[in-house]
Each structure stands twice: as C-alpha cells, then as structure tokens.
C-alpha positions, 0 to 999 in steps of 0.5 A: 142297354148302354150305348157308345159313340165311336169315332175320333175328333168328331162332334156330337150335336144335341138338337133341341126341338120346340119353340122354346129351345132349351125349355123344359118339356121339349123332346131332345134327340141326340144326333151324330154329325161330322165336324167338317172343320176337324183335321180328322173327319172320321165318321161318328156312328151311334152303336148299340148292342144290336150292331154286328161286329164289323165284317161279321153278321152272325151276331144280332138280336133275334128281332134284327133284320136277316143277313143279306142273302141268308133268309134261313134264320128269322123270328116267326113274326118276321117278314116271310121270304119273298114267295114263301108264306109258310112261316108266319104267326097266325093273324100277326102283322108284319114287324116294323122296326122304328127309326132308332133315336137316342133321347137324353132321358136315356143314359148319356154315354161318357167316355175318356177324353175331351169331347165337345157337344152342343145344345140349340137354344133360342136367344133373342128370337134366333136359334144358337148352338151352345157348345160345352166340353166334357173332360173325362180323365184318362184314368176313367172307368165305370166302377165308381161314381165320379164328381162333376166339376163345372167351370165358367170362364170370364168375360171374353174367355172361352171354355177350351182354356179350362181343358189344360188348366184342369187336366191335373185335377181331373186326373188326380181327383178322378173328376169329370170336367164340364166346361160351358161356353158363354154366348158372345163370350160372356155370361148373362148376369143382367148387364152383359152383351149376352141375353142368353138364359144361362141358368137354363143352359146349365140345367139342361147340361146337368140333366143330360149327364145326371142319369148316368150312374157314373155321376155322383150327383151329391158331389157337383161343384162349380168354379168360375172367374170374374164374370164366370164367378158371378155365374156360379154365385147365381147358380148357387142361389137359384138352382139346387145342382151344386154342393159347393161353388168357388167364385174367383175375383168377384162376389155378390152384386145387388140382384144376385142374392140367393133364393131362401127356398133353395138348399144350402151350398158351400161357398168359397169367395176369393176377392182381390182387395185392390180390384179396380173392376169389382170393388172390394168395399162395394159400389158401382163397377165399370162392368155395369153391376153394383156390388156388395162389399166383399165381406158383407157378401160372404155374410149374406151367404153365411146367413143363407146357410144358417151358419154360426152368427160370427166368423173366425177371422185371421190374416195370412203371412201374405196379408190375406184376410180370411173369414170362415164360417164352418158350423152351417146347415147341412154341413155346408161352409162359407169361406172368404179370402180377401187377397192383398193384391191391387188388380183384377187377377189372382196369380196361381201361386197365391197362398200356396196355390190358387187351385190347390186352395179351391180343391181343398175346399171342394174336398172331392177326394 
C-alpha cells in the first residue's frame, strides 16, 4: 500500500541507526518530526490506507482496533469484549499489533512541492544531519516515470539555491530535482574542509528514491558547478547511478580518474579558458588539487567511454572551443566546451543559454 505524508512546511527526518551512519546494511527508519523553526508548525503525520477519515471511524481495515465505545464489530481473532469470552478463535493467541514504522525499502512517497529531508551520517566520529531537498514539479502526477536531476552547489554554496535556478526546467521537462547539501558547504574531493563520505550520501539518497515506480532509473542525471562539478565527475566514474553528468567550471583532477569497471556515462564538461582557479591548461590549483588540461580531461572520458579515436572540433561565434565525441559505447557521448572567458564563472547567457545547453545535452524530453 502506498503511504502519503500530510502536513505543511514540515520536515521528514530519515534517521539511520547503526555505527556506520549511512553505511550499507543498516536499518533505516523513516520518522516524522516538526520543523520547530518553521513559520507553520503544523503536525506532520504518517498516514496509511488503514487510517480512518477525519471524524469518521467507520472505515477501517478489518484487523484494526474497534471504534471506542463500540465493540460490536470485530474479527473473530481479536480481543474479546471485557467480561465476554464468547467470541474467540479456538486456542488462538490475542492479536498484537506491531509498532508501525516505514522502512525506506518500501516505496518512498513523492508529492508535488519542495520538501527537505535528512539522513544521519557519521563524519569524523560524530553524527551529522545531512539535508537534501526534493523538488517535485507542480505538474506532478503518477502516470509516467520521471527523470531525476541531482544538482550540486559549489564550495561555500547551498542546496536551496537550486530550487529557483531549476524551477523552469523541472516544470517544463517534468523532471524531479534532488539537491543535496555539502557538509561545511563543500564536497569532499580530497582537499576540502569536509571529510564526509559524499559518495555514500548520494548513493543512500538514490537508493531511497529509486524503488518508487515514478522514478525512471535509466534517466538519472547530475549537474554540478565548481566543487560540485568535481563531485559529479567523481560520481560518474565511481558509481553506476547516472546516465549523464554536466560539470561546469571544472574538469578532471589527478586522482579523480574514472573506474574502468563501471558502466559508461555521457559527459558534458564546460570549462573557462581563462579560469584563475581551475587552470584550463592544467596544473596545480589554489583550491588544492592538480588538474589535467581541460581538453585532456575530455579525452580521458572519451577513452573511458570507448569513443571514436578523434573528436570533432569547432569554434563558435563567441570564441568557444567545442570538442565532440558521439560514437561511444552504449550510445554515450562526451562533449567539451572551452568558454572564452577569463574568470571562474560562466554567465547564464553564454552560448545561447548555459542551462539550455546543459539540458539539450541531457535530452530528457
């Protein structure tokens, strides 16, 4: 039976019990809690098909508790009326109802709107709440599977910023957005303040959502900028969750190379030719990583995807260098854009629209 969550401006806390925090094999229980800081502190309740209609106790599953004050309707194996032993199964034990819980192994409820959820994860010896936002378009219905879009902010950023940035695309393309918050506002790529296991965190979120039939697990994509772009490249090379990823103002650093045992994944790499933080020509970066040259990074992905040996190259009217590998294993693609701009930022109006370019590559329509 499907469950639904009722309540406004509340949070659902997903608590992970076990020493390893988000580690695999731990029992995961979904609990409801009130967001004490929210302006609307309405109760958030977990409803099941067996809950009666408000004010009406006449509709119940047959094995439910009787209506207070009315002992006339019972299953034969239910508790007898006090003082009346006339109705009982022979030799049966009194029925005991288990404490209701919802495991994320069951179908996770997905409803229209923007909602924040949490996982507990152990980081450097202490348990930390890891928030993630589920952005479900207002046009949501459960008639057809939807793609999932994971989005990762840059160092110092926050997940909430994606809600407005992606609102047009989630609604126009019927995509469900998933925006995770980095610990200490960053993603742990090896040189960051955060020492969280972010790959584990992402996998847990995906495993929570994937069993719901509304999720099209063959169309799960990821977008990340800067530090978040490095995160999506690591996810592309070390997990088998994504069909395509887009990394903006970053490319591969040494130590981020894809694992050759994983499945191929389409890669869109958008780098700034004059970036002062992520050197287009490769080398040591002020952010603590040593990067490959941007075009060599794209070639590494082309080799990983077993693409044709050489790329198609062109230069746009805006001066961008575009390298394209299209004939790759499992119909994957590798596209590299070297944007002619001298900063660690790519404006939205670049090349006809940065997000337009990204979503055309994802091809989620």
